[in-house]
C-alpha positions as CSV (number, residue, x, y, z in Angstrom):
1,X,104.0,-185.6,17.9
2,X,100.2,-185.7,18.7
3,X,97.4,-187.7,17.2
4,X,99.5,-189.1,14.4
5,X,97.6,-191.7,12.4
6,X,100.6,-193.6,11.1
7,X,104.0,-194.5,12.4
8,X,107.2,-192.6,11.3
9,X,108.6,-193.6,8.0
10,X,112.1,-193.0,6.6
11,X,112.5,-190.3,4.0
12,X,115.1,-192.0,1.7
13,X,112.4,-192.7,-0.9
14,X,111.7,-188.9,-1.3
15,X,113.6,-187.4,-4.3
16,X,115.8,-184.4,-3.8
17,X,113.4,-182.4,-5.8
18,X,110.8,-182.8,-3.0
19,X,113.2,-181.9,-0.3
20,X,114.6,-178.9,-2.1
21,X,111.9,-176.4,-1.0
22,X,111.7,-173.6,1.6
23,X,115.1,-173.3,3.4
24,X,116.5,-176.2,1.3
25,X,115.6,-174.7,-2.1
26,X,119.2,-173.8,-2.9
27,X,120.9,-176.3,-0.6
28,X,123.8,-178.3,-1.9
29,X,123.3,-182.1,-2.3
30,X,125.2,-183.0,0.9
31,X,122.8,-180.9,3.0
32,X,119.7,-182.5,1.2
33,X,121.2,-185.9,1.8
34,X,121.8,-185.2,5.5
35,X,118.2,-184.2,6.0
36,X,117.0,-187.2,4.0
37,X,118.9,-189.6,6.3
38,X,117.7,-187.9,9.5
39,X,114.1,-187.0,8.8
40,X,110.9,-189.1,9.0
41,X,107.5,-188.8,7.4
42,X,104.5,-188.7,9.6
43,X,100.8,-188.5,8.8
44,X,98.0,-186.7,10.5
45,X,94.2,-186.9,10.1
46,X,92.1,-183.8,9.3
47,X,92.0,-181.6,12.4
48,X,94.7,-183.5,14.3
49,X,96.9,-181.3,16.5
50,X,100.6,-181.4,15.4
51,X,101.8,-179.3,18.3
52,X,100.3,-176.8,20.8
53,X,101.2,-173.4,21.9
54,X,103.7,-173.7,24.9
55,X,105.0,-177.1,23.8
56,X,108.8,-177.6,23.8
57,X,110.5,-177.3,20.4
58,X,111.3,-180.8,19.5
59,X,111.1,-180.8,15.6
60,X,111.2,-178.9,12.4
61,X,108.6,-179.8,9.7
62,X,107.9,-179.5,6.0
63,X,104.4,-180.1,4.5
64,X,104.6,-183.0,1.9
65,X,100.8,-183.1,1.4
66,X,97.8,-181.5,2.9
67,X,97.9,-178.2,4.8
68,X,98.8,-176.9,8.4
69,X,96.8,-174.2,10.1
70,X,98.8,-172.1,12.6
71,X,96.6,-170.3,15.1
72,X,96.1,-169.0,18.6
73,X,93.1,-169.1,20.8
74,X,92.2,-166.0,22.8
75,X,91.2,-166.0,26.5
76,X,87.6,-165.8,25.3
77,X,88.0,-169.0,23.2
78,X,88.1,-167.4,19.8
79,X,90.7,-168.9,17.4
80,X,92.7,-166.4,15.3
81,X,94.4,-168.0,12.3
82,X,97.9,-166.8,11.7
83,X,98.7,-168.7,8.5
84,X,97.8,-171.8,6.5
85,X,100.9,-173.6,5.4
86,X,100.9,-175.5,2.2
87,X,103.0,-178.1,0.3
88,X,106.8,-177.6,0.2
89,X,106.8,-175.1,3.1
90,X,108.8,-175.6,6.3
91,X,107.7,-174.4,9.7
92,X,108.7,-174.5,13.4
93,X,112.2,-173.3,13.1
94,X,112.0,-170.2,15.3
95,X,111.4,-172.2,18.6
96,X,114.2,-174.6,17.6
97,X,116.6,-171.6,17.2
98,X,115.8,-169.8,20.3
99,X,114.9,-172.8,22.5
100,X,111.6,-171.3,23.7
101,X,108.1,-172.8,23.6
102,X,106.0,-172.9,20.6
103,X,104.1,-169.6,20.0
104,X,101.1,-171.1,18.0
105,X,98.9,-174.2,17.8
106,X,99.4,-176.2,14.6
107,X,96.6,-178.4,13.2
108,X,96.4,-180.5,10.1
109,X,93.9,-179.3,7.5
110,X,92.8,-182.4,5.6
111,X,94.9,-185.6,5.6
112,X,98.3,-184.3,6.0
113,X,101.8,-185.8,5.6
114,X,104.8,-184.0,7.2
115,X,108.5,-184.4,6.9
116,X,109.8,-184.2,10.5
117,X,113.4,-183.3,11.4
118,X,114.1,-183.7,15.1
119,X,115.8,-181.1,17.3
120,X,119.0,-182.9,17.8
121,X,119.4,-183.7,14.1
122,X,118.4,-180.2,13.1
123,X,121.2,-178.7,15.2
124,X,123.7,-181.4,14.2
125,X,123.1,-180.7,10.5
126,X,123.5,-177.0,11.0
127,X,126.7,-177.6,12.9
128,X,128.1,-180.0,10.4
129,X,126.9,-177.9,7.3
130,X,127.2,-174.2,8.3
131,X,125.6,-173.2,4.9
132,X,122.4,-174.7,6.3
133,X,122.3,-171.9,8.9
134,X,122.7,-169.3,6.2
135,X,119.7,-170.9,4.4
136,X,117.6,-170.8,7.5
137,X,118.5,-167.1,8.0
138,X,117.3,-166.3,4.5
139,X,114.1,-168.1,5.1
140,X,113.4,-166.1,8.3
141,X,114.3,-162.9,6.5
142,X,111.9,-163.7,3.7
143,X,109.2,-164.3,6.2
144,X,109.9,-161.0,8.0
145,X,109.7,-159.2,4.7
146,X,106.3,-160.8,4.0
147,X,105.1,-159.9,7.5
148,X,106.1,-156.3,7.0
149,X,104.3,-156.3,3.7
150,X,101.2,-157.6,5.3
151,X,101.4,-155.0,8.1
152,X,101.7,-152.2,5.6
153,X,98.9,-153.7,3.5
154,X,96.6,-154.0,6.5
155,X,97.1,-150.4,7.1
156,X,96.7,-149.1,3.6
157,X,95.4,-151.6,0.9
158,X,91.7,-152.2,0.3
159,X,90.3,-155.3,1.8
160,X,89.9,-157.0,-1.7
161,X,93.5,-156.4,-2.5
162,X,94.6,-157.9,0.9
163,X,92.4,-160.9,0.3
164,X,93.7,-161.5,-3.2
165,X,97.3,-161.2,-2.0
166,X,96.7,-163.8,0.8
167,X,94.9,-166.3,-1.4
168,X,97.7,-166.1,-4.0
169,X,100.3,-166.5,-1.3
170,X,98.4,-169.6,0.1
171,X,97.5,-171.2,-3.2
172,X,98.9,-174.5,-4.1
173,X,101.4,-174.1,-6.9
174,X,100.0,-176.9,-9.0
175,X,96.2,-176.8,-8.7
176,X,95.6,-173.2,-7.4
177,X,93.4,-174.4,-4.5
178,X,93.3,-172.8,-1.1
179,X,91.7,-174.9,1.7
180,X,90.4,-172.2,4.0
181,X,87.1,-170.9,5.4
182,X,85.8,-167.3,5.0
183,X,86.3,-166.8,8.7
184,X,90.0,-168.0,8.6
185,X,90.6,-165.6,5.7
186,X,88.9,-162.9,7.5
187,X,91.3,-163.4,10.5
188,X,94.2,-163.0,8.2
189,X,93.0,-159.6,6.6
190,X,91.4,-158.4,9.8
191,X,87.9,-158.3,8.5
192,X,84.6,-160.0,9.4
193,X,83.5,-163.3,7.9
194,X,80.5,-161.5,6.4
195,X,82.7,-158.9,4.6
196,X,85.0,-161.6,3.3
197,X,82.1,-163.9,2.2
198,X,80.5,-161.0,0.3
199,X,83.7,-160.3,-1.6
200,X,84.3,-164.0,-2.4
201,X,80.7,-164.2,-3.7
202,X,81.3,-161.3,-6.0
203,X,84.5,-162.9,-7.2
204,X,82.8,-166.1,-7.9
205,X,80.0,-164.4,-9.8
206,X,82.8,-162.7,-11.9
207,X,84.5,-166.1,-12.6
208,X,87.6,-165.4,-10.7
209,X,87.2,-168.2,-8.1
210,X,85.1,-171.3,-7.4
211,X,84.0,-171.9,-3.9
212,X,83.3,-175.2,-2.0
213,X,83.2,-176.1,1.6
214,X,86.4,-174.7,3.3
215,X,88.0,-174.4,-0.2
216,X,88.6,-171.7,-2.7
217,X,89.8,-172.5,-6.3
218,X,91.5,-169.7,-8.1
219,X,90.2,-169.7,-11.6
220,X,91.8,-166.5,-12.7
221,X,95.1,-165.9,-10.8
222,X,96.1,-163.2,-13.2
223,X,93.1,-161.1,-12.3
224,X,93.7,-161.7,-8.6
225,X,97.3,-160.5,-9.1
226,X,96.1,-157.3,-10.6
227,X,93.7,-156.9,-7.6
228,X,96.5,-157.6,-5.2
229,X,98.7,-154.8,-6.7
230,X,96.0,-152.1,-6.1
């Protein structure tokens, strides 16, 4: 791991309810216990690199707190944001499964704590508990469905509908806050920062959101859901 600000810590103190998210949402207790005994917690400061595009696949991660920005930098030096991953979501399994290098850079957004499952333990748990592989496959299928929906939306839906859908997807389940800039959101919906900022300002004037620096609070998720379904 890169730029960690605190040494690894064991995970045994984490309750099953915290572990049971993402691919482990419907996992039996024996799988949750296996992950708890093998995984470690690691903390990163704001902006710290977790892994880089081209790195070998050495671990699988879940966001315990904070956010993780997945992005790629073009040959011209422009960063394109692929996703911002929030609490309870796992990431990094594709490279572990196919053995190929990382496809994106991953950076901490705010002070971030991860649950880290090493490559050997990941494969050992899947070999010992085959149901774990089925859970991983289900997670990948779910992400593919989302990717297909985004591709269709990008081709057909109005920009405000795409923005609403992405913000709802990224929003924290408890406080409805998305830590993201207008430029990053623009990358996700294939529009300029200026276009996104104009729409966000209109939403703020209408009381749908509240903006702060690199942060959007969803004040009226129901209204945004209606927009997203347009």
